[in-house]
N, C-alpha and C positions, 0 to 999 in steps of 0.2 A: 461612497457612491453605490447604487443599487445596480446590478446587474442581472438580467435575465439568461444571456447567452456570452459564454466567454470563448467560444470556438472562433477562429480567425485563422484565413488561410496564407498570411504572411509568416507566421511562426511555425519553425518545424516540430513535429508533434512527434512524442514517443507514442501515445496513444490518443483517441479523439471518440467521443461520443456526439452523436447528432439526433436530434429530436428523438431521444431514448425513454421508452416508456414501458413499465414494468407493472403489471396488474394481475392481483391476485383476486380468485372467484369470479363470480358472474350475479347479475342482478343486484339484490338488496346486500348482497354480502361481499359485494366487490370493493376492493382495497385497491386504490391508485399507490404504489410505494415510490414510482418516478414518473414524472409528469412531463414529457417532452424535455428532457434535459440536452443542453448542449455545452459540450466542456472539453478542452483540449488539454493534455498534459506534457508539458513542453520537455525536450530533452535537456538533461543535465541540471533538471531543477528539482527541488524537493516542494511538495506539494502535500499540505494538510486538508483532510475533509471533514469538517465540524457541521453539527448540527443538533436540534434537541432530540432526545428519544423519539423513535418513529419517524424521523426526516427523510430517511431512506440513504442514510449516509453510507453505510454497509452494502446495501441493494446496489448502490452504483459502483462501488469497488468491486463487488462479484461480477457483477454485469461485465464491466470494463475488462477484468482479467480474465473472462471466460470460464468463470465458476459457478455461473448461474444464466439460464437463458432469459431473452427479454421478448417483451411483447409486440413491440415495434421500434424502428428506428435503425441506427446503424452505430456499430462498434468498428474501431479498427487500431490494430496494432500495429504501428508502423504504416506500412502500405495493405496490410492483408484485414481483409473485411471477415470479422468472426461469424456474421450471419451464415456466409456461404460455405463455411466448414463441415465437414462431417464428423463425426466424434472421432475417430483417429486421427485426423486432421489437427482438431482443436487438442486433443491430447497432446501431440507434438509439439505443438505451438506454445503450449505451456510450459512445457519441459525445454523447450530450446531458448525461449525469447521471454518469458516470464519467472521473476523471483518471488518468493511468497515468504511473510513472515507474520507468524500468527500469535495470537496471545497465548494459547498454547505452544509449547515448544516443538511440540511432534518431533522427537527424536527418537532413534530406535535404542532401546536400553542394551541390547545386545553389541552395537556396535562403538568403537571409540569415537573421540571427538573428530580425529581427521576422518574417520570412514563415514561418519554422519556427513561432513561437509562435501566429500566428493560423492556419496552416494546417488544423488540425482544423474551426474556425468557417468558414473558406473554402470546405472540402469541402463543409459542411452549409449553405451556400447564407445564414448569419447574420453579421450586422454585428457586429462587436467592440464591447462598451461600451468607448469609448475612455479615461474616466476611470479604468474598473477595470484595464484592460490597463496605462494609464501608473503606475497605483499598484503592480501587481505589478513591472513592470519596476524601478521605483524602487528596491522592495524588494530584489529578487534583485540590484542594483546593474548591470544592464546597460545602461543609458542610452548610453554611450560606446561599445557595440558591436553596435548594430541593425543596421547595414549591412555587418557582418561575415559571411563563409560560416564553416560548422564548423571548415574545415582551418586558418581563420585564429585560432581559439580555441583556447585550453587547456582540457585536460580539465575542470577544473573549471567554466570559463565555459560549456562545452558541456552540462554537467549543470544549470547555473542556466538556460539555454535552455528545458531539458526539464521542470525545475520551473515556470518561467513559463509554458510550453504548457500545463502540466497545470493551473494555476490559471487561465489566461486566460478560458477558457469558463465560469469559476463553476461547476464541476460541485457535486453534492452529495455526494462523497465523492472523493478521491485515494488509490490503491491505489501503494504503492512497494515493488516487488520488490530487494531489494538496492541501494539507489540510489546509495550510498556506494561499493558494490564495488571499482570501478574507479577512485578517488579518493586521493590521499595525504591524510595525517591532517588538514591544514589546509584543502584544498577540502572534503573531507568535512563537517568541522566548521561551515564556510560553509553548505552545501547543506541540513544538518540544523538550523541555526538558521533558516534562511529557512522551511523546513517547519514549524518551531514558532511562527515568529514569525506564519505565515499562519493557525494555528489560533488563537493568542492577539488578534491584530488583524484578522483577516479573517473569523473564524469558521468557518474550513475544518475539515471533518474528514479526518483523514489515518489510514490502516493502513500499516504498513512491517513487510516483514517483513526480518529481521537477524539474522545470528550475533554482530553485536558489541556486548558490554555498555555501550562508551561510546557509540554510537550509541543503543542503547535507553534511555539515561539521559535522552536528549532528550525521550521521550514522556511522557503523563501516566500511561500504564497499560501494563504488559507481561504479554501473555498467553503462558503457556508450554504446550506441547504435547509430547508422549512416546508414541511408539508410535499416533499417530493420535486420540489423545485429549487433552483440556484437563486439565491435571494442576494448575494453580496461577496465580494472576494476582497481580500485585503494582502498588499506586498510588504516587504521587511516586517511581519507580525513581533509584537512582545507580547507578553504574559497578560500585561494588564490592559492591551488595547484589545484582544482577544476575549479577555473577562469582559470588559466592557460592553462589546457587540453580543456576547450570549447572553447576558442580563437584559438585554433589550429583548432578545427571544422571552425569556422566561417573564419579564413584566407583560408581553403581548398576550401569551399563554394566560395569565392570572385574569387579564381585563376583556377575553374574548369568549 
């Protein structure tokens, strides 16, 4: 089923975009990266965002996560409208309400794994919930590596630290931008399993941009973008069903 808008008032949303547009340049050089996108990301749900290169999937995530400005429309994290916030307020919201996991691990090399995990809360002057942090560390399998610095950890272990850091502050929503892009298939599967378990066992909300059908199959729902617009969604995805949908994008691109 093809859908142009996925927003609805009856479902509790951790984040919502309404008629969201992002335009770069002017005149003949103008590029419409997002074209009046409306979508919501529901609480305690794992959503994957997919689409061909240049479809706007990363732009959508960056705008909804408060990492980039948008040209028009509305973005809300919970009940907070991002467009009304000043820079300091937006920084505080990202720090307190949002967790981030990127393709690059973004760990500080001089800090131990545990210090990297609690760093955002340390910067905010907040005391970690010790029981919660212990649960997160146990879930991602880092109990024996907490005193190690990033250089002493494998790529998969470093990304586990990044996942634990995103979860440790109990954010309202976690955004992942190709979080397994630098990992081998085994390490990637472990990280995706941790994200899925954080949704099922901890009630976390996760939104992940990915190009990988296998990664998308870990999600509860996949949202598909093309040419800056939402064109489809899929619930209970499998790697094969996502791959089939992506092949239709490729076929359209070759015939247009």
